[in-house]
C-alpha positions in Angstrom: 61.9 26.3 10.2 65.1 28.5 9.4 63.2 31.9 8.4 61.2 30.9 11.4 64.2 31.1 13.8 65.9 34.3 12.2 62.4 35.9 12.6 62.2 35.2 16.1 65.9 36.2 16.9 65.0 39.5 15.1 61.8 39.9 16.9 63.3 39.4 20.5 66.6 41.3 19.9 65.0 44.5 19.0 67.3 45.3 16.3 64.1 46.2 13.9 62.7 47.9 16.6 61.7 51.8 15.7 59.6 54.5 17.7 56.3 54.8 15.6 56.5 58.4 14.9 59.7 57.3 12.9 57.8 54.5 10.8 56.5 55.6 7.4 52.6 55.5 6.7 53.0 53.3 3.8 55.3 50.7 5.5 52.1 50.8 8.5 49.8 50.3 5.9 52.1 47.5 4.1 52.3 45.9 7.5 48.8 45.9 8.2 48.2 44.0 4.5 50.7 41.6 5.0 49.2 40.4 8.6 45.4 40.6 7.7 46.8 39.0 4.3 48.0 36.1 6.2 45.4 35.8 8.7 42.9 35.4 5.9 44.9 32.8 4.3 44.6 31.0 8.2 41.1 31.6 8.1 40.3 30.2 4.2 42.7 27.4 4.2 42.0 26.4 7.9 45.7 25.7 8.7 45.5 24.8 12.2 44.0 21.7 11.2 47.0 20.1 9.4 49.8 18.4 10.8 52.3 20.3 12.3 49.7 23.3 12.8 51.7 24.0 16.3 54.9 24.8 14.5 53.4 26.9 12.1 51.4 28.7 14.9 54.6 29.4 16.5 55.8 31.1 13.6 52.8 33.0 12.5 53.0 34.5 16.3 56.8 35.1 15.8 56.1 36.8 12.3 53.7 39.1 13.8 55.5 40.6 16.9 58.1 41.2 14.5 55.9 43.3 12.3 54.6 44.8 15.4 57.9 45.4 16.6 59.3 46.9 13.3 56.0 49.0 13.4 56.4 50.7 17.2 56.7 48.2 19.7 54.2 48.5 22.2 52.9 51.4 20.9 52.0 49.4 17.8 48.5 49.1 16.1 49.0 45.8 14.8 49.1 44.7 18.4 45.2 44.3 18.2 46.0 41.6 15.1 46.7 39.5 18.2 43.3 39.5 18.8 42.5 38.1 16.1 45.3 35.2 15.6 43.8 34.2 19.0 40.0 34.1 17.6 41.6 32.2 14.6 43.7 29.7 16.5 40.9 28.8 19.2 38.1 28.5 16.6 40.1 26.7 13.8 42.4 24.5 15.8 41.7 23.8 19.1 40.7 25.7 22.5 44.3 25.5 24.0 46.1 27.3 20.5 44.7 30.3 21.9 46.4 30.6 25.1 49.3 29.4 23.3 48.9 32.5 21.2 48.4 34.6 24.1 51.2 33.4 26.4 53.5 33.3 23.7 53.1 36.8 22.4 53.2 37.9 26.0 56.7 36.1 26.3 58.4 38.0 23.4 57.1 41.4 24.6 58.0 40.6 27.9 61.7 39.4 26.7 62.1 42.4 24.4 61.4 44.6 27.4 63.3 43.1 30.1 66.6 45.1 28.8 64.4 48.7 28.9 65.1 50.9 31.9 62.4 52.4 32.0 59.4 51.3 34.1 56.5 49.5 32.4 53.2 51.2 31.7 49.8 50.6 33.3 48.6 50.0 29.6 50.8 47.0 29.2 49.5 45.0 31.7 46.0 45.7 30.8 46.9 44.5 27.7 48.6 41.1 28.9 45.5 40.9 31.0 43.3 41.4 28.2 45.0 38.6 25.9 44.6 36.0 28.7 41.0 37.1 29.3 39.9 37.1 25.7 41.7 33.8 25.7 39.9 32.2 28.6 36.6 33.5 27.3 37.4 32.0 23.5 38.0 28.8 24.8 34.6 28.5 26.8 32.9 29.6 23.3 35.0 27.0 21.4 34.2 24.4 24.0 30.1 24.9 24.1 30.5 25.2 20.4 32.2 21.6 20.4 29.8 20.2 22.9 27.1 21.6 20.7 28.7 19.6 17.6 28.8 16.6 19.7 25.0 16.6 21.0 23.9 17.7 17.4 25.7 14.5 16.0 24.4 12.3 19.0 20.7 13.9 18.2 21.0 13.2 14.4 22.3 9.7 15.2 19.1 9.4 17.3 16.9 10.4 15.0 18.8 7.7 12.2 18.2 4.9 15.1 14.6 6.1 15.2 13.7 5.7 11.6 15.6 2.2 11.8 13.5 1.6 14.6 10.1 2.5 12.9 11.2 0.3 9.5 11.1 -2.5 11.8 9.0 -2.1 14.8 6.5 0.8 14.1 5.4 0.0 11.6 5.3 3.7 10.0 2.0 3.9 12.2 1.3 6.2 14.8 -1.9 8.2 16.1 -1.1 11.5 17.2 -2.3 15.2 16.7 -3.9 16.0 13.5 -1.6 19.0 12.6 1.1 17.7 10.3 4.0 19.3 12.2 2.9 18.0 15.4 2.1 14.7 13.8 6.0 14.3 12.8 7.4 15.8 16.1 5.2 13.5 18.1 5.9 10.5 16.1 9.7 11.2 16.1 9.7 11.7 19.8 7.9 8.3 21.0 10.8 7.1 18.3 13.6 8.6 19.9 12.4 7.9 23.3 12.4 4.3 22.6 16.3 4.4 21.3 17.0 6.4 24.1 15.6 3.9 26.5 17.4 1.3 24.3 20.9 3.0 24.3 20.6 3.2 28.4 19.6 -0.8 28.8 22.5 -1.6 26.6 25.1 0.7 28.5 24.1 -0.8 31.8 24.4 -4.4 30.4 27.9 -3.8 28.9 28.8 -2.5 32.2 28.1 -5.2 33.9 29.4 -7.8 31.4 32.5 -5.6 31.4 32.9 -5.9 35.1 32.5 -9.8 35.6 34.2 -11.3 32.8 36.4 -9.0 32.9 37.4 -7.4 30.0 39.2 -3.4 29.2 36.5 -2.4 27.1 33.1 -3.7 25.8 31.6 -1.6 22.6 28.8 -2.4 20.8 28.1 -1.0 17.5 24.6 -0.9 15.7 23.9 -2.0 12.3 22.0 1.1 11.0 21.7 2.7 7.4 22.2 6.5 7.0 21.1 7.8 3.3 20.4 4.2 2.7 23.7 3.3 2.6 24.7 0.3 5.5 26.9 2.1 8.6 27.9 0.5 11.9 27.4 3.3 14.9 29.2 2.7 18.3 25.9 3.1 20.5 27.0 1.9 23.8 30.2 0.8 25.4 31.7 0.2 29.0 35.7 0.9 29.7 38.2 1.4 32.3 40.1 3.6 29.5 38.9 6.9 29.6 40.0 7.7 26.0 36.6 6.3 24.2 35.0 8.2 21.1 31.1 9.4 21.9 30.3 8.6 18.8 31.8 6.4 15.7 30.6 5.6 12.5 32.1 2.7 10.2 31.3 1.2 6.7 30.7 -2.4 7.1 34.5 -3.6 5.8 36.3 -1.1 7.3 38.8 -1.5 10.4 38.4 -5.1 12.2 34.9 -4.3 13.3 33.6 -3.7 10.1 35.3 -6.8 8.8 32.8 -8.8 11.6 29.9 -7.1 9.6 30.8 -7.5 6.4 32.0 -11.4 6.7 29.0 -12.1 9.3 31.6 -14.1 11.2 33.6 -13.4 14.7 37.3 -11.7 14.0 39.7 -13.0 17.5 43.0 -11.9 17.4 44.7 -13.7 20.3 47.5 -11.3 20.2 47.4 -7.9 18.9 50.4 -6.0 17.4 50.9 -2.1 18.6 50.3 -1.0 15.0 47.4 -2.9 15.1 46.0 -1.3 18.5 46.7 2.3 17.0 44.2 1.3 14.4 40.8 0.3 16.9 38.4 3.2 15.7 36.6 3.2 19.4 39.6 4.9 21.1 40.6 8.5 20.7 44.2 7.7 21.8 46.1 4.5 21.2 45.8 2.1 24.0 47.6 -1.1 24.8 45.6 -4.0 24.0 46.7 -7.8 23.9 43.8 -9.3 22.7 40.6 -8.4 20.2 37.4 -10.0 19.9 34.1 -8.8 17.6 31.3 -10.7 17.5 28.6 -10.2 15.3 24.6 -9.9 16.7 22.0 -11.8 15.3 17.9 -11.7 15.8 16.1 -15.2 15.2 12.8 -13.2 14.9 13.5 -9.7 13.9 9.9 -8.2 13.2 6.9 -9.0 15.3 5.3 -9.6 12.5 7.3 -12.8 11.7 6.9 -16.0 13.8 9.8 -17.9 12.0 12.4 -18.6 13.9 14.6 -19.5 10.9 15.2 -16.1 9.5 18.3 -14.1 10.7 19.0 -10.5 11.0 22.4 -9.5 11.9 21.4 -6.0 14.2 25.3 -5.4 15.4 28.7 -6.0 16.4 30.0 -6.4 19.8 33.6 -5.5 20.6 35.8 -6.5 23.5 39.2 -6.4 24.0 41.7 -6.9 27.1 45.5 -5.8 28.1 46.7 -9.5 27.8 47.1 -11.4 24.8 45.3 -14.6 24.4 42.7 -13.9 26.8 39.5 -15.3 24.9 39.7 -18.9 25.6 37.0 -21.3 25.6 35.2 -20.3 28.7 35.3 -16.5 27.8 34.2 -17.4 24.5 31.0 -19.3 25.5 30.2 -16.4 28.2 30.6 -14.1 25.4 28.1 -15.8 23.0 25.3 -16.0 25.7 26.0 -12.1 26.2 25.6 -11.7 22.5 22.1 -13.7 22.6 21.4 -11.3 25.5 21.9 -8.0 23.7 20.3 -9.4 20.7 17.1 -10.2 23.1 17.5 -6.7 24.5 16.8 -4.9 20.9 14.0 -7.6 19.9 11.8 -6.3 23.3 12.9 -2.8 22.3 11.0 -3.4 18.9 8.3 -5.3 20.5 8.0 -2.4 23.3 7.6 0.1 20.5 4.9 -2.0 18.4 2.6 -2.8 21.7 2.7 1.2 22.1 2.0 1.8 18.9 -0.8 -0.5 18.2 -2.0 0.7 21.7 -2.4 4.3 20.4 -3.7 2.7 16.6 -6.4 0.7 18.7 -7.5 4.0 20.6 -7.7 6.0 17.3 -9.8 3.2 15.4 -12.1 3.4 19.1 -12.2 7.4 18.8 -13.3 7.5 15.0 -15.7 4.7 15.4 -17.3 6.9 18.0 -17.2 10.0 16.2 -19.2 8.4 13.8 -21.9 7.2 15.5 -22.7 11.5 15.5 -22.1 11.8 11.9 -24.3 11.4 9.2 -23.1 13.9 6.3 -21.0 11.8 3.7 -18.6 14.8 3.2 -17.5 14.8 7.3 -17.6 11.1 7.2 -15.4 11.0 4.1 -13.0 13.5 6.1 -12.8 12.0 9.0 -11.9 8.8 7.9 -8.8 10.5 5.8 -7.6 12.3 8.6 -7.8 9.2 11.0 -5.7 7.2 8.0 -3.1 10.0 7.7 -2.3 10.4 11.0 -2.3 6.1 12.0 0.1 5.9 9.1 2.8 7.8 7.9 2.3 9.1 4.3 2.8 12.1 2.0 -0.6 12.5 0.8 -3.7 10.9 1.0 -7.6 10.4 -0.5 -10.8 8.7 -0.6 -12.0 7.9 -3.8 -16.1 7.0 -4.3 -17.4 4.9 -6.9 -20.0 6.9 -8.5 -21.4 4.6 -11.4 -19.9 1.3 -10.6 -17.0 1.7 -12.9 -15.4 5.4 -12.2 -14.3 6.2 -8.8 -14.1 9.9 -8.2 -12.3 11.5 -5.6 -14.6 13.2 -2.8 -11.7 13.8 0.0 -8.2 14.1 -0.1 -4.8 15.7 2.0 -2.0 16.9 -0.2 0.3 19.3 2.0 2.0 20.7 -1.2 0.9 24.0 -2.3 -0.5 24.6 -5.8 -0.9 20.6 -6.4 -3.5 20.0 -8.4 -6.2 17.6 -6.8 -6.6 13.9 -8.1 -10.1 13.9 -10.1 -10.4 10.1 -9.8 -8.7 6.7 -9.2 -6.1 5.3 -12.3 -8.4 3.2 -14.5 -5.9 0.1 -14.4 -6.1 0.2 -10.2 -10.1 0.7 -10.1 -10.5 -2.1 -12.6 -8.2 -4.5 -10.2 -10.3 -3.5 -7.2 -13.6 -4.0 -8.8 -12.5 -7.6 -9.9 -10.6 -8.4 -6.8 -12.1 -6.7 -3.6 -8.6 -6.5 -1.8 -6.2 -4.1 -0.9 -2.7 -3.2 -2.7 0.5 -2.7 -1.1 2.7 -1.2 -4.1 6.0 0.0 -4.3 7.7 1.6 -7.9 9.1 -1.3 -9.5 7.2 -4.3 -7.9 7.1 -7.3 -9.6 3.5 -8.7 -9.5 1.4 -10.3 -12.0 -1.7 -9.4 -10.5 -0.6 -6.0 -11.0 1.5 -6.4 -14.5 -0.7 -4.1 -16.5 -0.2 -1.2 -13.7 3.4 -2.1 -13.2 4.3 -1.2 -16.9 3.1 2.2 -16.2 5.5 3.5 -12.8 5.7 6.8 -14.7 2.2 7.6 -13.9 2.9 7.6 -10.1 5.4 10.5 -10.7 7.0 11.1 -7.3 5.2 8.6 -5.5 7.3 5.8 -4.7 4.8 3.8 -2.7 1.1 3.4 -2.1 -1.3 1.4 0.1 -5.1 1.4 -1.0 -7.6 -0.9 0.7 -11.6 -1.3 -0.8 -14.3 -0.1 1.2 -16.4 -2.8 1.4 -20.2 -3.3 2.0 -20.7 -7.2 1.7 -19.6 -7.9 -2.1 -20.3 -3.9 -3.0 -17.2 -2.0 -3.3 -18.4 1.6 -2.1 -14.8 2.9 -2.9 -11.1 2.9 -1.7 -8.8 4.8 0.7 -5.3 5.3 -0.9 -2.4 6.5 1.1 0.7 7.3 -0.5 4.6 8.0 0.2 7.5 9.2 -1.7 9.8 6.4 0.2 9.9 3.0 -1.1 8.3 0.2 1.1 6.7 2.9 3.2 3.6 0.5 4.1 4.0 -2.7 5.8 1.4 -5.5 6.6 0.3 -4.1 9.9 -0.5 -0.8 8.3 -2.8 -2.5 5.8 -4.5 -4.6 8.5 -5.0 -1.1 10.6 -6.2 0.6 7.3 -8.5 -2.5 6.6 -10.2 -2.0 9.7 -10.9 1.7 9.2 -12.1 0.8 5.8 -14.6 -1.4 7.3 -15.6 1.0 9.7 -16.0 3.9 7.1 -18.2 1.5 4.5 -20.6 0.5 7.3 -20.9 4.4 8.4 -21.0 5.2 4.6 -23.9 3.0 4.0 -25.7 4.0 6.9 -25.4 7.5 5.9 -27.0 7.1 2.4 -29.7 5.2 4.2 -30.6 7.8 6.3 -30.2 10.1 3.5 -32.6 8.4 1.3 -34.9 8.4 4.1 -34.9 11.9 4.3 -35.1 12.4 0.8 -38.1 10.3 0.9 -39.6 12.4 3.6 -38.7 15.7 2.2 -39.4 14.7 -1.6 -42.4 14.4 -3.4 -42.7 11.0 -5.0 -43.9 11.8 -8.1 -41.8 14.9 -9.2 -38.9 14.5 -7.2 -39.4 18.1 -6.1 -39.4 19.1 -2.3 -42.9 19.1 -0.8 -45.2 21.1 0.5 -44.0 20.7 4.0 -40.3 21.3 3.3 -41.4 24.2 1.3 -42.9 25.8 4.4 -39.5 25.2 6.5 -37.4 26.7 3.7 -39.5 29.3 3.0 -39.2 30.8 6.8 -35.2 29.9 6.7 -35.0 32.1 3.5 -37.1 35.0 4.9 -35.0 34.9 8.3 -31.9 35.3 5.9 -33.3 38.1 4.1 -34.2 40.0 7.2 -30.9 39.6 9.0 -29.0 40.4 6.1 -31.5 43.2 4.7 -31.9 41.1 1.2 -35.0 40.9 -1.0 -37.0 37.6 -1.6 -39.5 36.7 -4.2 -41.8 33.9 -4.0 -43.5 32.6 -7.2 -46.6 30.2 -7.6 -47.3 28.1 -10.8 -50.2 26.4 -11.7 -50.8 24.4 -15.0 -53.5 25.6 -16.9 -57.1 23.7 -17.4 -55.0 20.8 -15.8 -58.4 19.0 -14.6 -59.8 19.3 -17.8 -56.8 17.8 -19.2 -56.6 14.5 -17.2 -60.5 14.2 -18.3 -59.2 14.4 -21.9 -55.7 12.3 -21.8 -56.3 10.7 -18.4 -54.5 10.6 -15.2 -50.8 8.7 -16.6 -50.8 11.4 -18.9 -51.2 13.9 -16.4 -48.6 12.8 -14.2 -46.0 12.8 -17.3 -47.0 16.6 -17.8 -46.2 17.3 -13.8 -42.8 15.3 -14.1 -42.0 17.5 -17.3 -42.9 20.5 -15.9 -41.1 20.4 -12.7 -38.1 19.3 -14.7 -38.6 22.7 -16.8 -38.8 24.7 -13.8 -35.6 22.9 -12.0 -33.7 23.8 -15.5 -34.7 27.1 -15.6 -34.0 28.5 -12.2 -30.9 29.5 -10.3 -28.8 26.6 -9.7 -28.1 25.6 -6.3 -29.7 29.1 -5.2 -33.6 28.8 -5.6 -35.7 26.3 -4.7 -38.7 24.4 -6.5 -41.1 22.7 -4.5 -44.9 20.9 -5.3 -47.2 23.0 -3.4 -49.6 20.7 -4.2 -52.0 19.1 -6.9 -50.9 20.9 -10.4 -49.2 23.7 -8.5 -45.6 24.3 -7.8 -44.0 27.1 -5.7 -40.4 28.9 -6.4 -38.4 30.5 -3.6 -36.2 33.2 -5.2 -33.4 34.6 -2.7 -31.7 37.9 -3.4 -34.5 38.3 -5.9 -36.9 41.5 -6.2 -39.8 42.1 -7.7 -38.4 43.1 -11.1 -35.7 40.0 -11.2 -38.5 37.6 -9.7 -40.7 38.5 -12.8 -38.0 38.0 -15.2 -37.3 34.5 -13.8 -40.9 33.8 -14.1 -41.5 35.0 -17.4 -38.2 32.5 -18.5 -40.3 29.7 -17.2 -43.3 30.2 -18.2 -41.9 30.4 -21.9 -40.0 27.6 -21.7 -42.9 25.6 -20.7 -44.8 27.0 -23.1 -42.5 25.9 -26.0 -42.2 22.5 -25.2 -43.5 20.0 -27.0 -45.4 16.7 -25.4 -45.2 13.7 -26.9 -47.0 10.2 -27.1 -45.5 7.2 -28.4 -42.7 9.4 -30.4 -45.8 11.4 -31.8 -46.6 15.4 -30.9 -49.9 15.6 -29.4 -50.2 18.9 -27.8 -48.6 21.9 -25.5 -49.2 23.1 -22.1 -49.0 26.7 -20.4 -48.9 27.6 -16.7 -50.0 30.9 -14.9 -47.4 32.5 -12.2 -48.3 34.9 -9.5 -45.5 36.4 -7.6 -44.8 38.6 -4.4 -41.9 40.1 -3.1 -40.4 40.9 0.4 -40.3 43.3 1.9 -41.8 45.2 -0.8 -45.2 43.4 -0.6 -45.2 41.2 2.3 -43.0 41.1 5.5 -44.2 37.8 7.1 -44.3 34.4 5.7 -48.0 33.8 6.0 -49.0 37.4 4.2 -46.1 36.7 1.5 -48.0 33.0 0.5 -51.4 34.7 0.4 -50.3 37.9 -2.1 -48.3 35.2 -4.3 -51.8 33.1 -4.2 -53.8 36.2 -5.1 -51.4 37.0 -7.9 -51.8 33.6 -9.2 -55.8 34.4 -9.1 -55.5 37.6 -10.9 -53.0 35.9 -13.8 -55.5 33.2 -14.3 -58.3 35.9 -14.2 -56.1 37.9 -16.9 -56.8 34.9 -19.4 -53.8 32.4 -17.9 -50.4 31.8 -19.8 -49.0 35.0 -18.1 -46.8 36.2 -15.2 -48.9 39.0 -12.5 -47.0 40.5 -9.7 -49.1 41.2 -6.8 -49.2 45.1 -7.3 -50.1 44.3 -10.5 -53.1 42.2 -9.3 -54.0 45.4 -7.4 
C-alpha cells in the first residue's frame, strides 16, 4: 500500500508532468506496453473478483493516472486506456466499479488542474462526460448480463426439475408432434409448465404461512438431482428480509439445511450464534437470527402407480427462522408439522395432475392410431404407423418392430434410429427371441439387472452397446407371437410400468390390425392368383397390362408382351394324365418366374397351358432375348416321376411390342397371339416376333 500511496502523491502533485512533445517515443511505447500488460493481467487473472479488490482497483487507477501524467497530461494517449479499465472493472468485478474508475480518474485530473491558471478546454469536459456516459452504459450492460445469467440459471433449474417430475410422475410418456425436435420441446414445455405451477403454489403457501405464524423467513428446498448427484435447490421462499438469494444449491450434509436432509430429521436451534447466522445459505447478507428450524418433507405415496402408504420419500426441506431466540415452541412445532404435510400434498398433487394429463394425451394417441389403423391395409404402413406412435408416447433414443418370419427368427421390418450412418438391426437377439416365444410377456430391462428369467441375456450386457435400458412388448394374436415392439434408451431405468401398459395396449391394437391385414392380403392373393401355379390370373394380367401401357405412353418407354404355349400339351395329358400335366404347368411357371427380371416383369397364367409375360421397358430385341432364355430353360429341364427321368417339354413363344407393333392393349394381345400361332406353325419350340410372322 505504501507504493500505491507514493504513486498517488506523485500523480496528483504534478511532479512528473511533462509536455507531450518533451517525451521520447520510446517512453511512450514503454508506457503503452506497461499499461496494457497490466490490463491484460487484470483480465487474465480476474483480479477484481478477489478479496480486497477495491483497494487493488484504486492502485490501478492511480498507477494509470501516473503514467498518463508522465506522458503528456491531458494530452496523453494513455487517457483512452481508462475506457478499457472501466470495461474490465465493470465486467469482471461489478457494475459500480466502472463508475469508481470514471469518478476517481476524473477527480485525480481535477486535483491536478486546480493549480493551473489557464482556462480548461471543452475537450477536457467532454472527456469527463464520456467517462461517465461510458460507465452508465457499461452498468446497463453488466446489469443485463447478470439478469440473463440469473434467468439462464433459473431456466436450467426448471429443466432439471422438469426431468425429475417426469421420472416420478410422467412417466416418460407423452403424445407430441412427430418431429423429433418438436417432440422434445413439447415434452419439456409441458413438464416445465407443471414445475412453474408447482413453484407458484409453493410460494403462495409459504407467504401465507410466514405471515400467519409469523416467522422472519420461510424457505423451501426441493430435493432433486444434477448429473445423478442429489442436491437441495431453493425453489420457493417468503421473508421479511430483502437479502434472500434467488437460487441456492446445496449438497446433503452442507450447512444446517443439508444436515436435515442427510440425517432425515428435524434440526432445531433455539439460540443461533452470530457466526452461525452468517452461514445460513439462503441469505445474501448476514441477518440477525435468533431461532432456526429445518424440517424434512416426506411423501407417503410418492408415485401414482403405488397404492402403498408405507413407502416414504423425502422431497425437500422446509426452513424457518425468527429474530427471537427460543421462538419455536410446542405450538409452533405442531403447526409446522401440519404445514409440512400440506407441502408434501402439494407436490404429490402436482405429480398426479401431470400424470393425469399425460395419461389423457396417451389415450388420445392410442385412439388416433386406432382410427388410422382402420384405413390401413398395407403391412409396412401399419408397422410404421405403430412405430411412430410408440416413440411418441414413450421417450426413447431408438425403436423398431420385428416380425416373426419363420416361427423362430424375428426380422426387423420397421425401425427408427436418429443417429446418421448407423447400421439397421437385422433381427432380434436370439436370447430375447427365444424368451418371448416361450413366455409371451413384456420385458423391461436395464443394464446390470439381476433377473433370473433373463440370466442368459444378462451375461451379455455388452451386446447392448450404448443402450442402457429397453422395453419390449410382444405382438400377440391369441397364443401366437406375431412380433415385438422394442424401445431403447441410453439412460438406465428409462421405462416404467406405465410405459409398459401403454405400449402393451398399442401392441395389442397392432397385432389385431396386422392379422386383419394379412387376412385381407390373402383374400386379395386368392382373387388375383391362379390356384394351381400361384401366378397372377387372367383378370390381373389384363389390369396390369393396361397400367404398364399407360406408363409406357406417359414416359415414352418400350414394352413387350410374350405369350407362351406348352407344346402338344393335350397329347401329353392323354398320355400321362392330368395330374402329371398339372405338375408340368407348375414347374414351367416356376422356370418362367426364375428367368424373367425380378420385380420388373409380370408373369401370369393366360389360360389352360398358356402363359403371358409383360416386359416393361423392353423393345422387340430385348423381349426376344428374354423369351429365348425362357424357351431354352424349359427345354433343358428334365421332368421326373418317382425319381426317374421320363421326359422333356418345350414351349412356343410369340412376341409383340409397343409402340413399334401396336399402340393399344387389345391390338398388342392380338399380335402377340398371331406371333405365337406363327411359332407353332413354324415347328414349335421357338420364338417368333410379330414382324417375323408377317
